[in-house]
C-alpha positions in Angstrom: 87.1 94.2 66.5 87.6 96.9 69.1 88.0 99.5 66.3 84.8 98.2 64.6 83.0 98.5 67.9 84.2 102.0 68.4 83.0 103.0 64.9 79.7 101.4 65.6 79.3 103.3 68.8 80.1 106.6 67.1 77.6 105.8 64.4 74.9 105.1 66.9 75.6 108.3 68.7 75.5 110.4 65.6 71.6 110.5 65.3 71.4 111.6 69.0 73.8 114.5 68.4 71.8 115.6 65.3 68.5 115.5 67.3 70.1 117.4 70.1 71.1 120.2 67.7 67.8 120.3 65.8 65.4 119.8 68.6 66.6 119.6 72.3 62.9 119.1 73.3 62.5 116.1 71.1 65.7 114.6 72.4 64.7 115.1 76.0 61.2 113.5 75.3 62.8 110.5 73.7 65.4 110.2 76.5 62.7 110.5 79.2 60.6 107.8 77.6 63.5 105.5 77.2 64.9 105.9 80.8 61.6 106.2 82.8 59.1 104.4 80.6 56.8 107.3 80.8 55.5 109.8 78.2 56.7 113.4 79.0 54.0 116.0 79.4 55.7 119.4 79.4 52.6 121.5 78.9 50.8 120.3 82.0 53.4 118.4 84.1 52.2 116.4 87.1 55.1 114.3 88.0 58.2 115.6 89.8 60.3 114.3 87.0 58.2 116.1 84.4 58.5 119.3 86.2 62.3 118.8 86.4 62.2 118.4 82.6 60.4 121.8 82.2 63.0 123.4 84.5 65.8 121.6 82.5 64.7 122.9 79.1 62.6 126.0 79.7 63.5 127.4 83.2 67.0 127.2 84.5 68.8 127.9 81.2 67.2 131.4 81.3 67.9 132.1 85.0 71.3 133.8 85.6 71.3 133.0 89.3 70.6 129.3 88.6 73.4 129.2 86.1 75.7 130.9 88.5 74.9 128.5 91.4 75.2 125.4 89.2 78.9 126.3 88.7 81.4 125.7 91.5 82.9 129.1 91.6 79.5 130.8 91.2 78.0 128.7 94.0 80.8 129.8 96.3 80.3 133.4 95.4 76.6 133.1 96.0 77.1 131.4 99.4 79.6 134.1 100.4 77.0 136.8 99.4 74.7 135.3 102.0 77.4 135.3 104.7 78.0 131.5 104.5 81.7 131.5 103.8 82.5 129.4 106.8 80.6 126.5 105.3 82.6 126.4 102.1 85.2 123.6 101.5 88.7 125.1 101.7 90.3 125.4 98.3 93.9 125.7 97.0 92.9 127.6 93.9 91.1 127.9 90.5 93.0 127.0 87.4 92.3 127.7 83.7 94.1 124.5 82.7 95.8 121.5 84.2 99.3 122.7 83.6 98.7 125.7 86.0 98.1 123.5 89.0 101.1 123.7 91.4 101.2 120.1 92.4 104.5 120.5 94.3 102.8 122.8 96.7 99.7 120.7 97.3 99.3 118.2 100.2 99.3 114.5 99.6 95.6 114.4 99.2 93.3 116.8 97.3 90.3 116.9 95.1 90.1 118.3 91.6 86.7 119.3 90.0 85.6 121.0 86.9 83.6 124.1 87.7 81.2 123.6 84.8 80.0 120.0 85.3 78.9 117.3 87.6 81.1 114.2 88.0 84.1 115.6 86.2 86.5 115.2 89.1 89.5 113.4 90.5 89.9 112.4 94.2 93.5 111.8 95.2 93.7 110.1 98.6 96.7 110.0 100.9 97.4 106.4 100.0 97.3 107.0 96.2 100.4 107.0 94.0 101.0 110.7 93.5 102.8 110.6 90.2 100.3 108.2 88.6 97.4 110.4 89.8 98.9 113.5 88.2 99.4 111.6 84.9 95.9 110.2 84.9 94.5 113.6 85.9 96.1 115.3 83.0 94.5 113.0 80.5 91.1 113.3 82.2 91.0 117.1 82.6 92.1 117.8 79.1 88.9 115.9 78.0 86.8 117.5 80.7 87.7 121.0 79.9 87.1 120.4 76.2 83.6 119.1 76.8 80.4 121.2 76.7 78.8 119.4 79.6 75.5 121.2 79.1 75.2 119.9 75.5 76.5 116.4 76.5 73.7 115.9 79.1 71.2 118.3 77.6 71.2 120.4 80.7 71.7 123.8 79.0 72.2 125.8 82.2 75.7 124.2 82.4 76.8 125.4 79.0 77.2 129.1 80.0 79.5 128.3 83.0 83.2 129.2 82.6 85.3 126.1 82.3 88.0 125.9 84.9 89.4 123.5 87.5 89.0 123.9 91.3 91.3 122.2 93.7 89.7 121.5 97.0 90.8 120.1 100.4 90.3 116.4 100.7 87.8 115.9 103.5 87.9 112.1 103.9 90.0 109.8 105.9 93.0 107.9 104.5 91.0 105.6 102.3 87.4 106.6 102.8 85.1 109.5 101.9 82.7 111.2 104.3 78.9 110.6 104.3 77.1 113.1 102.0 73.7 114.6 102.8 71.7 115.6 99.7 68.8 117.7 100.8 65.9 118.4 98.3 64.3 121.8 98.7 60.9 122.4 97.1 59.7 126.0 96.9 61.9 127.0 99.8 61.0 124.0 102.0 63.2 121.0 102.5 61.1 117.9 102.1 63.4 114.9 101.7 67.0 113.8 101.3 69.2 110.9 100.6 72.5 109.9 102.2 75.4 108.6 100.2 77.8 106.3 102.1 80.6 103.9 101.1 81.6 105.9 98.0 84.5 104.3 96.2 83.9 101.0 98.0 80.3 99.7 98.4 78.2 102.8 97.7 74.8 102.9 99.2 71.9 105.4 99.1 69.4 105.9 101.9 66.2 107.8 101.0 64.5 109.7 103.8 61.8 112.3 104.5 63.2 115.4 106.0 62.1 114.2 109.5 64.6 111.3 109.1 62.0 108.6 108.6 62.5 106.2 105.6 61.1 107.2 102.2 62.0 103.9 100.3 59.5 104.6 97.6 61.8 107.4 96.3 64.8 105.0 95.7 65.6 105.2 92.0 67.6 103.8 89.1 68.3 100.5 90.9 70.3 102.0 93.8 70.7 100.0 97.0 70.1 101.2 100.6 72.6 100.5 103.4 72.0 97.7 105.8 71.8 100.0 108.7 70.5 103.6 108.5 73.1 106.1 109.8 72.1 108.1 112.9 70.6 111.5 112.5 73.5 113.9 113.3 73.0 116.7 115.9 73.9 119.2 113.1 71.2 118.1 110.8 68.7 120.9 111.6 71.5 123.4 110.8 72.0 121.7 107.4 68.3 122.0 106.6 68.2 125.7 107.5 71.3 126.3 105.3 69.7 124.4 102.4 66.5 126.4 102.7 68.4 129.7 102.8 70.5 128.8 99.7 67.5 127.4 97.8 65.1 130.3 98.5 65.2 131.9 95.0 64.5 128.7 93.2 61.4 126.4 92.8 63.7 123.3 93.3 67.3 122.6 94.1 69.2 119.8 95.8 71.8 121.1 98.2 74.6 118.8 99.1 76.7 118.8 102.4 79.5 116.9 104.1 79.7 116.6 107.8 83.3 116.1 109.1 84.2 116.2 112.8 80.9 118.0 113.5 81.7 120.7 110.9 79.3 121.3 108.0 80.7 121.8 104.5 78.7 122.9 101.5 79.5 120.8 98.5 77.3 121.8 95.6 73.8 122.8 94.4 72.2 120.6 91.8 69.1 121.8 89.9 68.2 118.8 87.7 69.4 115.7 89.6 70.2 112.8 87.2 68.8 115.1 84.4 65.4 114.5 86.0 65.2 111.1 84.3 64.6 109.2 87.5 63.1 105.7 87.5 61.6 105.3 91.0 61.2 102.0 92.7 57.6 103.0 93.4 56.0 105.2 90.8 53.9 106.9 93.5 57.1 108.8 94.7 57.1 110.7 91.4 53.6 112.0 92.1 54.2 112.7 95.8 57.2 114.9 95.0 55.3 116.4 92.0 52.7 117.8 94.5 55.5 119.3 96.5 56.9 121.2 93.5 54.9 124.2 92.2 56.5 125.8 89.2 53.7 128.2 88.2 55.1 131.4 89.7 58.6 130.5 88.4 57.2 130.1 84.9 55.9 133.7 85.1 59.3 134.8 86.3 61.1 133.1 83.3 58.8 134.8 80.9 59.7 138.1 82.4 63.4 137.3 82.2 63.1 136.3 78.6 61.4 139.5 77.7 64.0 141.6 79.5 66.7 139.8 77.7 65.2 140.6 74.3 
């Protein structure tokens, strides 16, 4: 029965793969309708999620700097070029394959991430079984490195990123991960954010305007808020300033930070969160954020980049 189910799943996925190859735009339109319940208008987008789809298909895949910053090594190089090295998470190295990682020289806890993808990672905490973690990691990262993440998710800007593994310092406590601050920057101005807490246990997401007041309308995809909103940290204004500096060249990007012992760490830059297929608790949030995002000048920039390339 399990074998039959596996065959059935592969058969169901086959038409999707064919559509991806023949017409990425058609695939994204179908996916957007299925996940959000809305028809996608790419020619004259009004919604935030529609503008993200334009950026997903027609913008960021043609922007070398966006491609660079979507990758973990490239993002670090970009931050360093702005003089922001001190905010980068300490690393133990970059590795072309899993076998190159010197596990005997690593501390008890560490984090492995693929440079070319989001979510392709392994967190090894101090209390984890080290040998088991190494074995599991080998199986995972062989698959991760063999995967064209940009094609898998139809976010083409990921496809051009060199595939490698980054090993980072673990920033959490023995059995818990730090709060993450995900700041959304629209045309150079931070407008809202969400906080991720309880990761690995009872994960919660708190949606806020940038002035730290609740923005519950922007809760999406069935996520749950925490029972008690975390306090606004003293370092938050610094995080916002950093996010805006990093995001300056782009119409939109989400910049993610950790705050550990009052020290800010830059985690990543995400250009099309959740592929832009967000189903908001309140549909008005899609239009509110859509008004914040102006892609008109960026559309002109992309046309120039395309002409220069040809």
